[in-house]
C-alpha positions in Angstrom: -14.1 -12.2 0.4 -15.6 -9.5 -1.8 -15.3 -5.7 -0.2 -17.0 -3.9 -2.8 -18.7 -5.8 -6.1 -17.0 -2.9 -8.2 -13.2 -2.6 -7.2 -10.9 -5.8 -6.5 -7.8 -5.8 -5.4 -5.4 -9.1 -5.7 -2.4 -9.4 -3.0 0.8 -10.0 -5.4 2.7 -10.4 -1.8 4.2 -8.7 0.6 3.3 -4.8 0.6 2.3 -5.2 -2.8 -1.3 -4.8 -4.7 -3.1 -4.7 -7.9 -5.9 -3.0 -8.1 -8.5 -3.1 -10.6 -10.8 -0.1 -9.6 -14.5 0.6 -10.1 -14.2 2.6 -13.7 -12.0 -0.5 -14.7 -8.1 1.6 -14.1 -5.6 -0.7 -13.5 -3.4 0.3 -10.0 -0.5 -0.8 -9.4 0.4 -0.1 -5.3 4.3 -0.8 -3.5 5.2 -2.7 -6.8 7.4 -5.0 -5.7 6.5 -7.6 -8.1 9.0 -9.1 -11.1 11.6 -9.3 -8.2 9.4 -10.5 -5.6 10.8 -13.8 -4.3 6.7 -15.3 -3.2 4.9 -13.4 -5.6 3.2 -16.2 -7.8 5.0 -16.6 -11.1 1.7 -16.2 -12.8 1.3 -12.4 -11.7 5.3 -11.2 -12.1 4.3 -9.7 -15.5 2.6 -7.1 -15.6 1.4 -5.9 -18.7 -1.0 -2.6 -17.9 -0.6 0.2 -15.6 -3.1 3.6 -15.4 -1.7 4.3 -12.0 1.0 3.8 -9.5 1.0 4.3 -6.2 4.0 4.8 -3.9 3.9 4.7 0.2 7.8 4.6 0.3 11.1 4.1 -0.6 12.1 0.7 0.4 13.2 -1.4 -2.1 10.6 -4.0 -1.1 8.2 -1.6 -2.1 10.0 0.2 -4.9 12.3 -2.3 -6.8 10.4 -2.1 -9.7 9.1 1.3 -9.9 11.6 2.2 -12.4 11.0 -0.9 -15.2 7.2 -1.1 -14.8 7.0 3.2 -15.0 9.0 3.0 -18.7 7.1 0.1 -20.0 3.3 1.3 -19.5 4.2 4.9 -18.2 1.3 5.1 -15.4 0.6 8.3 -13.8 2.6 8.1 -9.8 1.6 9.2 -6.8 4.1 9.4 -3.9 6.0 11.8 -1.4 8.1 14.5 -3.2 11.1 13.1 -3.0 10.3 10.0 -4.4 8.6 11.0 -7.3 12.0 13.5 -7.5 14.3 10.7 -7.6 12.1 7.9 -10.3 12.0 11.7 -12.5 16.1 11.4 -11.7 16.2 8.1 -13.1 14.6 8.7 -16.7 11.3 8.3 -15.9 8.8 11.2 -17.9 8.2 13.4 -15.1 4.9 14.5 -17.0 3.5 10.9 -15.2 5.8 12.6 -12.1 2.9 13.2 -9.0 4.8 14.4 -5.8 2.6 15.4 -2.8 3.0 15.3 0.8 1.5 14.8 4.1 -1.9 15.8 4.5 -2.5 16.4 0.6 -5.0 14.7 -2.1 -4.0 14.4 -5.6 -7.1 13.5 -8.1 -6.2 11.5 -11.0 -9.0 9.3 -13.4 -11.8 10.3 -10.4 -9.7 8.1 -8.0 -8.9 10.1 -5.3 -5.6 9.6 -3.2 -4.7 11.8 0.3 -1.0 11.1 1.7 -1.1 10.6 5.1 1.2 10.0 8.0 2.8 6.0 8.6 5.1 5.7 11.4 8.4 4.7 8.9 11.2 5.4 7.8 11.6 6.5 3.8 16.1 5.6 3.0 15.7 4.1 -1.2 18.8 2.0 -2.3 20.4 4.2 -5.0 23.1 1.8 -5.9 25.5 1.1 -2.7 24.2 4.2 -1.0 20.9 5.0 0.8 19.8 8.0 -0.1 16.9 10.6 2.0 13.3 9.6 0.5 11.0 12.1 2.4 8.6 11.0 4.8 6.5 7.5 4.9 3.1 7.2 3.9 -0.2 6.0 4.2 -2.5 6.7 1.5 -6.3 7.0 2.7 -7.7 6.0 -1.7 -11.2 6.9 -2.6 -12.4 5.3 -6.1 -14.9 6.5 -8.5 -17.7 5.1 -7.0 -17.2 6.8 -3.5 -16.0 3.1 -2.0 -12.7 3.9 0.1 -10.4 2.3 1.7 -7.4 3.3 4.3 -3.8 1.8 2.8 -1.4 2.6 6.1 1.8 1.1 4.5 4.5 0.4 6.1 3.6 1.8 9.5 3.6 0.8 13.8 0.0 1.9 15.7 -0.1 6.0 16.3 -2.6 7.2 18.1 -3.2 9.8 15.1 -5.1 7.0 12.9 -8.1 8.4 15.1 -7.8 11.4 13.0 -6.9 9.2 9.7 -10.5 7.4 10.5 -12.4 10.3 11.3 -11.9 12.4 8.6 -11.3 9.4 6.2 -14.7 8.0 6.6 -13.2 4.3 4.8 -14.4 1.0 5.9 -11.7 -1.1 5.1 -8.2 -0.6 6.6 -5.2 -2.1 4.7 -2.4 -3.5 7.7 1.4 -4.4 8.0 0.9 -7.3 10.6 4.4 -9.2 10.0 6.2 -7.4 12.5 10.1 -6.9 12.7 9.7 -3.8 10.5 6.4 -3.4 11.1 3.7 -3.1 13.6 3.0 -6.9 14.6 -0.3 -7.9 15.4 -0.8 -6.9 18.5 0.1 -3.8 18.0 -2.5 -4.7 15.0 -5.3 -4.6 17.2 -4.7 -1.3 18.7 -4.9 0.2 15.6 -7.9 -2.3 14.4 -9.5 -0.4 17.8 -8.1 3.7 17.0 -9.7 2.8 13.3 -12.8 1.6 14.2 -13.0 -0.1 11.0 -15.2 -3.8 10.7 -12.9 -5.2 8.5 -8.7 -5.3 7.8 -7.1 -6.7 5.0 -3.6 -8.0 6.3 -0.3 -7.6 4.5 3.6 -7.3 4.9 3.8 -10.6 6.6 5.4 -14.2 5.5 7.8 -12.8 3.2 10.7 -13.6 5.4 11.0 -15.6 8.6 11.4 -12.7 10.5 7.8 -11.3 9.2 6.0 -13.8 11.6 2.4 -12.3 12.5 -0.5 -14.0 10.4 -4.3 -13.2 10.0 -5.4 -15.8 12.9 -2.8 -14.4 15.0 -4.7 -10.7 14.7 -8.7 -12.6 14.3 -7.8 -14.2 17.6 -7.1 -10.5 19.7 -9.6 -8.2 17.4 -12.4 -10.5 18.0 -15.6 -11.3 16.0 -16.8 -7.8 15.4 -14.0 -8.0 13.3 -13.5 -10.0 10.0 -9.6 -10.1 9.6 -8.8 -11.4 5.9 -6.9 -14.8 5.2 -5.3 -14.4 2.9 -2.4 -15.9 0.5 -0.6 -14.2 -2.7 -2.5 -14.3 -5.7 -5.8 -14.1 -3.3 -8.0 -11.4 -4.3 -10.4 -9.2 -2.1 
């Protein structure tokens, strides 16, 4: 399942990943860890965090961000509205880096470009849902030049082709569950637009409504594209 010998991704389940960068930075993407019912128990304890990346503000992508941020003080890259909200909840302002669509943010040799996603972005705050800016995807370039597209939660959209042209990546992390994001049929069109040969599926299987499976997408894209058949806890 190796994608790059110097970078590893551990799927904690749903849209949440723990990443070890080429220079051994510990990165967590879309932190729903301790309170995620599908994350393996052995992976629910976060012992270190150098960088946190958040695509959008829905609870299943940000629920544990405050606890992890206060315990480990990682640098946090997200949109301006989400980082402002985290700051209002007591997260150290010096760790917060709020950008917006099209911006590239460099942190410790890792470059993160915020790109469009077709999704909503309300933040659950007590009994209210507050404005969370625009949902984002991420193009992540690691210290060794290895680059991936992390779509976050999204439907397919035509400008995925432009993201691929500008991002020059070989691997795409795509949601496939359906209901809240694109399912396998629409994800297959995304694969075509992106032109990638390796797809890491995510955002499936957590709830009954997220019915898409890697095997469904593999059938649709054919043998010319590898869709990794992963389960929570797998390292790729």
